[in-house]
C-alpha positions in Angstrom: -77.4 -23.2 35.7 -79.4 -20.0 36.8 -75.9 -18.3 37.5 -74.6 -19.0 34.0 -77.9 -17.8 32.5 -77.7 -14.3 34.5 -73.9 -14.0 33.4 -75.0 -14.3 29.7 -77.8 -12.1 30.0 -75.4 -9.6 31.6 -73.1 -10.1 28.9 -75.7 -9.7 26.1 -76.9 -6.3 27.7 -73.5 -5.0 27.9 -72.9 -5.8 24.1 -76.0 -3.8 23.5 -74.9 -0.8 25.6 -71.6 -0.9 23.7 -73.5 -1.1 20.1 -75.7 2.0 21.1 -72.8 3.8 22.4 -71.1 3.1 18.8 -74.3 3.9 17.0 -74.6 7.3 19.3 -70.9 8.3 18.1 -72.1 8.3 14.5 -76.1 9.4 14.7 -76.5 10.9 18.1 -79.3 9.4 19.9 -82.1 10.8 22.4 -82.0 9.3 25.8 -85.1 7.1 25.2 -84.0 5.8 21.9 -80.2 4.8 23.3 -81.7 3.3 26.5 -84.3 1.4 24.2 -81.5 -0.1 22.0 -79.2 -0.6 25.2 -82.0 -2.8 26.8 -82.8 -4.9 23.7 -80.9 -8.1 23.0 -80.5 -8.0 19.3 -78.7 -11.4 19.3 -82.3 -13.0 20.4 -83.6 -12.0 16.8 -80.7 -13.1 14.7 -80.5 -16.4 12.9 -78.3 -19.0 14.5 -75.4 -18.9 11.9 -75.1 -15.0 12.4 -75.1 -14.6 16.2 -71.2 -13.5 15.9 -72.5 -10.7 13.9 -75.4 -9.5 16.1 -74.0 -6.4 17.5 -72.4 -5.1 14.4 -73.9 -2.3 12.8 -74.9 -4.7 9.9 -78.3 -5.8 8.3 -78.6 -9.6 8.3 -80.4 -12.1 6.4 -83.5 -13.9 7.6 -85.7 -16.7 6.1 -88.0 -16.0 3.3 -85.7 -13.3 1.5 -86.2 -10.9 4.5 -83.6 -8.9 6.3 -83.1 -7.8 9.9 -82.4 -4.2 9.6 -78.9 -2.7 10.7 -79.2 -1.4 14.2 -78.2 2.2 13.0 -81.4 2.0 10.7 -83.7 0.9 13.6 -82.0 3.9 15.7 -82.8 6.3 12.8 -86.5 5.1 12.4 -87.3 5.0 16.1 -85.8 8.7 16.4 -88.0 9.6 13.4 -91.0 8.7 15.6 -90.4 11.4 18.1 -91.9 9.1 20.8 -91.8 11.8 23.6 -94.1 9.7 25.8 -96.8 8.8 23.6 -99.0 5.7 24.1 -99.3 3.6 21.2 -97.6 2.6 17.9 -98.4 0.4 15.0 -95.6 -1.4 13.0 -96.1 -2.6 9.2 -93.7 -5.4 8.7 -92.9 -7.2 12.1 -89.8 -9.2 10.3 -87.7 -10.4 12.9 -89.2 -8.5 15.5 -86.2 -6.6 16.8 -87.8 -3.1 15.8 -90.8 -4.0 17.8 -88.7 -4.9 20.7 -86.9 -1.8 20.6 -90.1 0.1 20.3 -91.6 -1.9 23.2 -89.2 0.0 25.4 -90.5 3.6 24.3 -94.3 2.9 23.8 -96.8 1.5 26.6 -98.4 -0.6 23.3 -97.1 -1.9 20.2 -98.9 -3.3 17.6 -97.0 -5.1 14.8 -98.4 -6.9 11.5 -96.4 -9.4 9.6 -97.5 -11.1 6.3 -95.2 -14.0 6.1 -96.5 -16.4 8.8 -93.3 -18.3 9.7 -91.5 -14.9 10.3 -94.2 -13.9 12.8 -94.0 -17.1 14.7 -90.4 -16.8 15.1 -90.8 -13.2 16.3 -93.6 -14.0 18.6 -91.3 -16.9 20.3 -88.5 -14.0 20.8 -91.0 -11.9 22.4 -91.9 -14.7 24.7 -88.6 -15.3 25.5 -87.8 -11.9 26.4 -91.1 -11.4 28.4 -92.3 -8.4 26.1 -96.0 -8.6 27.2 -97.0 -5.3 25.6 -96.3 -6.3 22.0 -99.6 -7.4 20.1 -98.8 -9.1 16.7 -101.3 -9.9 13.8 -100.7 -12.3 10.7 -102.2 -10.0 7.7 -101.3 -7.8 4.7 -99.9 -4.6 6.6 -101.4 -2.3 4.1 -104.7 -2.7 5.7 -103.4 -1.6 9.0 -105.1 -2.6 12.2 -108.4 -0.8 12.9 -109.4 -2.3 15.9 -107.0 -0.3 18.0 -106.7 2.8 15.9 -106.2 5.8 16.1 -102.4 5.1 16.9 -100.2 8.0 18.1 -97.5 6.7 15.7 -97.1 4.2 12.7 -93.8 2.8 11.4 -93.4 1.0 8.1 -90.5 -1.4 8.3 -90.7 -2.0 4.4 -90.4 0.5 1.4 -93.2 1.9 -0.7 -93.6 4.6 -3.4 -95.9 6.3 -0.8 -98.0 5.2 2.3 -101.5 4.0 1.7 -103.8 7.0 2.3 -106.3 5.3 4.3 -103.5 4.6 7.0 -103.7 8.2 7.8 -107.2 7.5 8.9 -105.6 5.2 11.7 -103.4 8.0 13.0 -104.4 10.2 15.6 -104.4 14.1 14.9 -101.1 15.3 15.5 -99.6 11.7 15.1 -96.7 10.9 12.9 -95.9 8.3 10.4 -92.6 7.3 9.3 -91.6 5.2 6.1 -88.9 4.4 3.9 -90.0 5.9 0.6 -89.0 5.0 -2.8 -87.7 8.1 -4.5 -85.7 8.7 -7.7 -84.0 5.1 -7.1 -83.2 5.7 -3.5 -85.1 4.8 -0.3 -85.6 8.1 2.1 -86.7 7.7 5.7 -89.8 10.2 5.6 -91.8 11.3 8.2 -95.4 12.4 7.7 -97.2 14.8 10.4 -100.8 14.9 10.4 -102.4 17.8 11.3 -106.2 17.8 10.4 -106.5 17.0 6.8 -103.1 18.3 5.8 -100.1 16.1 5.9 -96.5 17.8 6.5 -93.7 15.6 4.7 -89.9 15.9 6.0 -87.2 13.9 4.2 -84.8 12.8 6.9 -82.2 10.3 5.7 -81.3 7.3 3.2 -81.8 3.8 3.9 -82.7 0.5 2.5 -85.4 -1.8 3.3 -87.3 -4.9 1.6 -90.4 -3.5 -0.3 -94.0 -3.8 0.7 -95.8 -6.8 -0.7 -99.6 -7.0 -0.8 -101.3 -10.3 0.6 -99.9 -12.8 3.0 -97.6 -15.8 2.7 -98.2 -19.1 5.1 
């Protein structure tokens, strides 16, 4: 039984590595993002009926009308953070937990918030199964952020909005980066916001597709 478990883990990681190579052929990856994707078993976070699609470059449906982002989108969002050895990241919108799991390979501490309690419980179970002990979770409206552990080196929105709530920049370190899918002229654009004192530099990077940010919580 133990030998079979080891073989399954090895097979999953091989599939992760192949998926990372496929992404890299289309969208060149930095070494830390490539390694993080190569070592994160996406199959764990995919609903049972879609396991055979886990390593394709497709978004997949979750419960509560949510989606697990495509691996390509996760790669692009992760790259946009410019992690570069930074310590902490706050994710708004945990969803399946896959993005947080990838981030856990890039940051010492990951803080992730989810407004839909059943989704968060499923994600937490995945984190436990993978022994990801550096991910800290919170059931709350992500628009509020998480003041207790602020300021963060990076903040990542895994849901789209017309603009990020300005008070979240107060939870971002000076020189820090916030990445969010921004609604713009009928499209969603991965946008990087770089905090420099009271000034915010805005960089529009790439198109994407996310579910929208919604206020409040759902049990």
